[in-house]
N, C-alpha and C positions, 0 to 999 in steps of 0.2 A: 506460768505466764501465758496469757492469751493474746495472740496477734490479731490485729484487725484484718478482716477479710478484704482483699483487694478486688475490686470489680472494675471492669472496663466500662467506659462511659455509655456505651450502647447496649450493655448487657440486659437492661430491662426491656429493650425493644424486642418484641416477640416475632413479628413477621419480617420477611425479607424486605418488603416494601418500606417498612419503618426504618430498617437499617440502611437501605439505599438512600432514603431521604436524608438521614442523619449524615451519611458520608458526603452526599452531594452538598449539603449546606456547609460542611466543613471545608470542602474544596472551593466553594464560592467565596467563603470568608477569606481563605488564603489568597485567592486571586485578587480580591478587593484590597487586601492589605499590601500585596505586591504592587498593584497599580498605584496605590497611594504613595508608596515609597518611591516609585519611579517618577511620579508627578512632583514629589517633593524635591527630587534631584534635578528636575527640569527635563526629564527624559519622557518620550512618548511611551505609552503602554505597548508592550509587544503582544499582540493578539495572535496566537497560534491557530492556524486553520488547517483543515484537511480538504484536499481536492483529489478527485479521481481523473486519471488520464486514460481514455479508452482508445485502444488501437484495434481496428477491425478491418478485415479485408475478405472479399470473396475471391478465392484463388481458382483460376481455371486449371484444367488438367495439364500436367507437365510444364508448369510455369513456376516462377518464383518472383518475389518482390521484397522491397524494403518500405515500411511504413513508419513515419515519424511524426511526433507532435511535440510542441514546446512544453517545458515544465511551467505551470502557472505560478509556482512558488519557489523561494529559496529555502531549502530545508533538507529533508531526507526522504528517500523512497523507502517506505516501510513495509510495503506488501505488493506482491505480484500475483495475479490470478489469471493464468493462461487457460484457455478452454479449447479442447479438441472435441468436436461432436462425434456421435456414433457414426461409424463408417469410414473414419480416417484410417483405421487399421495400421497405425504406425507408419503411414506413408507421407504424412505431412510433418516436415521438420520446422521447428520454431527455435529462435534465439532472441533474447531480449537484453537490452542494455541502454546506456546513455553515453553521449559523447563518444569517447574511444574505449569505454569500459563495458565488458561483457558481464552481465549480472546472472543470467540464467540461460544455459549453464555458464559457469564462471570461467571456463577455459575458452580462449579465443578460437574461433572457427569450429566450434562444436555445437551440435544441435540436439534437441529433444523431440521425439516423435511418440505420441501416445494415441489411444483410441478411447472415445467416450470418457474423458477425464477432465476434471477441473481442480487441479491441485492449488491450494492456498499456500503461498510461499512467503515466509517472513524474512525480510532483508533489512539492511541498515546501510543505505548507500547515500552519501551526501550529493546534493545536486543544486545548481544555481537556477534562478528564474530565467526562462528563455532557452535553457539548454535542452537539446533534443533527447526525448525518450523514444527509442526505436525498437522495432522488431523486424527480423528477417524471416521470411517464410518461404519454404520450397515444397511444392506439391508434386510428389513422385507418382501419384495416382494417375494412370493413363486414361481413365474413364470418367471420373467424377470430379465436380468442383466442390470445394469445401470453404465454409465461412469460419475463419479463425479469429478469436478475440483474445486480447490481453488487456487487463485492467491494472494499471499501476497506481497505488495510493501514495500520495505525497503529503507529508505534514511539514509545515513551515510558516513563513511569513510572506506577505505579498510585497 
């Protein structure tokens, strides 16, 4: 008995570009079908968007501050990217969170201090539109000022 050979629908596609185009078209078709179903039920289509919230401060020697920005979306914080420039020498402490929740590090009243580092952190934290995303920074360097940046990526609906 000879069994027919099963092939994936995109197996004939030879380049990665052709495969990406195929998958993209499949996703677009699925989104279109979902929007049609929502319209049929009298519901507005839910367009998911991505927004970045940038928190940045130039911190003078031996000072600390708290910087906050409102969330532009209701959804989830999915990524945090803190940046310590070269020269911080683990003297600049950073903590990031929203509302009363500490996200990075996750323990309350704890901080992270690095040098010349930009870790990309994957998180999954629910957030409401208008809720504050904050960072607390403390510069223990007695001589130099440091510019610290944290970018929070939020995925959700407006």
